[in-house]
C-alpha positions as a Python dict, from the first residue, in 0.01 Angstrom:
ca = {
    (1, 'M'): (0, 0, 0),
    (2, 'Q'): (264, 246, 95),
    (3, 'Q'): (442, 174, -215),
    (4, 'Y'): (153, 266, -439),
    (5, 'Q'): (-63, 510, -227),
    (6, 'K'): (64, 827, -402),
    (7, 'L'): (13, 696, -730),
    (8, 'I'): (-354, 567, -656),
    (9, 'Y'): (-440, 915, -494),
    (10, 'T'): (-304, 1081, -808),
    (11, 'V'): (-512, 852, -1035),
    (12, 'C'): (-829, 942, -810),
    (13, 'L'): (-768, 1323, -786),
    (14, 'Q'): (-741, 1336, -1177),
    (15, 'F'): (-1077, 1183, -1202),
    (16, 'V'): (-1275, 1380, -931),
    (17, 'H'): (-1065, 1690, -893),
    (18, 'E'): (-1159, 1704, -503),
    (19, 'P'): (-889, 1608, -259),
    (20, 'H'): (-1127, 1458, 26),
    (21, 'T'): (-1334, 1262, -245),
    (22, 'A'): (-996, 1128, -399),
    (23, 'E'): (-870, 1033, -48),
    (24, 'D'): (-1176, 815, 24),
    (25, 'L'): (-1175, 652, -320),
    (26, 'T'): (-782, 567, -272),
    (27, 'Q'): (-891, 398, 48),
    (28, 'D'): (-1177, 220, -107),
    (29, 'T'): (-943, 104, -378),
    (30, 'F'): (-695, -54, -120),
    (31, 'L'): (-984, -205, 66),
    (32, 'S'): (-1126, -377, -251),
    (33, 'A'): (-787, -480, -382),
    (34, 'F'): (-697, -624, -27),
    (35, 'S'): (-1008, -848, -44),
    (36, 'A'): (-913, -983, -398),
    (37, 'I'): (-540, -963, -374),
    (38, 'D'): (-525, -1348, -454),
    (39, 'R'): (-651, -1298, -803),
    (40, 'C'): (-373, -1079, -932),
    (41, 'E'): (3, -1198, -977),
    (42, 'P'): (256, -984, -775),
    (43, 'Q'): (422, -839, -1075),
    (44, 'Y'): (80, -677, -1186),
    (45, 'Y'): (-16, -523, -876),
    (46, 'K'): (61, -161, -990),
    (47, 'Q'): (-147, -180, -1311),
    (48, 'W'): (-415, -380, -1132),
    (49, 'L'): (-442, -111, -874),
    (50, 'V'): (-459, 148, -1125),
    (51, 'R'): (-730, -18, -1288),
    (52, 'V'): (-945, -62, -967),
    (53, 'A'): (-892, 290, -881),
    (54, 'A'): (-1026, 402, -1202),
    (55, 'N'): (-1309, 197, -1200),
    (56, 'K'): (-1407, 313, -848),
    (57, 'C'): (-1368, 673, -963),
    (58, 'K'): (-1608, 597, -1270),
    (59, 'D'): (-1855, 441, -1041),
    (60, 'H'): (-1852, 743, -824),
    (61, 'L'): (-1889, 982, -1097),
    (62, 'K'): (-2171, 768, -1230),
    (63, 'S'): (-2369, 757, -899),
    (64, 'A'): (-2684, 926, -868),
    (65, 'W'): (-2581, 1132, -586),
    (66, 'V'): (-2304, 1282, -756),
    (67, 'R'): (-2490, 1376, -1052),
    (68, 'K'): (-2767, 1528, -850),
    (69, 'V'): (-2541, 1729, -624),
    (70, 'D'): (-2296, 1837, -898),
    (71, 'A'): (-2562, 1912, -1171),
    (72, 'P'): (-2436, 2200, -1378),
    (73, 'G'): (-2631, 2491, -1401),
    (74, 'D'): (-2857, 2431, -1091),
    (75, 'D'): (-2706, 2741, -911),
    (76, 'A'): (-2817, 2964, -1194),
    (77, 'L'): (-3188, 2887, -1237),
    (78, 'P'): (-3396, 3167, -1419),
    (79, 'E'): (-3624, 3390, -1212),
    (80, 'P'): (-3970, 3295, -1209),
    (81, 'V'): (-4193, 3485, -1457),
    (82, 'S'): (-4447, 3741, -1312),
    (83, 'Y'): (-4766, 3694, -1507),
    (84, 'T'): (-4918, 3980, -1356),
    (85, 'H'): (-4652, 4180, -1500),
    (86, 'L'): (-4686, 4021, -1833),
    (87, 'R'): (-5057, 4082, -1843),
    (88, 'A'): (-5009, 4451, -1727),
    (89, 'H'): (-4765, 4505, -2020),
    (90, 'E'): (-4990, 4341, -2286),
    (91, 'T'): (-5296, 4558, -2190),
    (92, 'G'): (-5084, 4887, -2182),
    (93, 'R'): (-5118, 4939, -1795),
}
């Protein structure tokens, strides 16, 4: 873990652009990898960890929570239309 921690964090940060989220995803990567470590040959640990990290990040970015919270343009909603104002303008009042 210590050998690849900086690499995996960097991979996660490049995906999510948020340090705290990258830290969480780095931890998730190592937890997932540790539970399946017997599936990978030692000479491929680095590539495998990068792939696990990338998949964790992609899953995070596809999640409904992230799409809802980070939806672009939500902070710039148009002002509600005042129909009273429109009617007064149409009738010349």
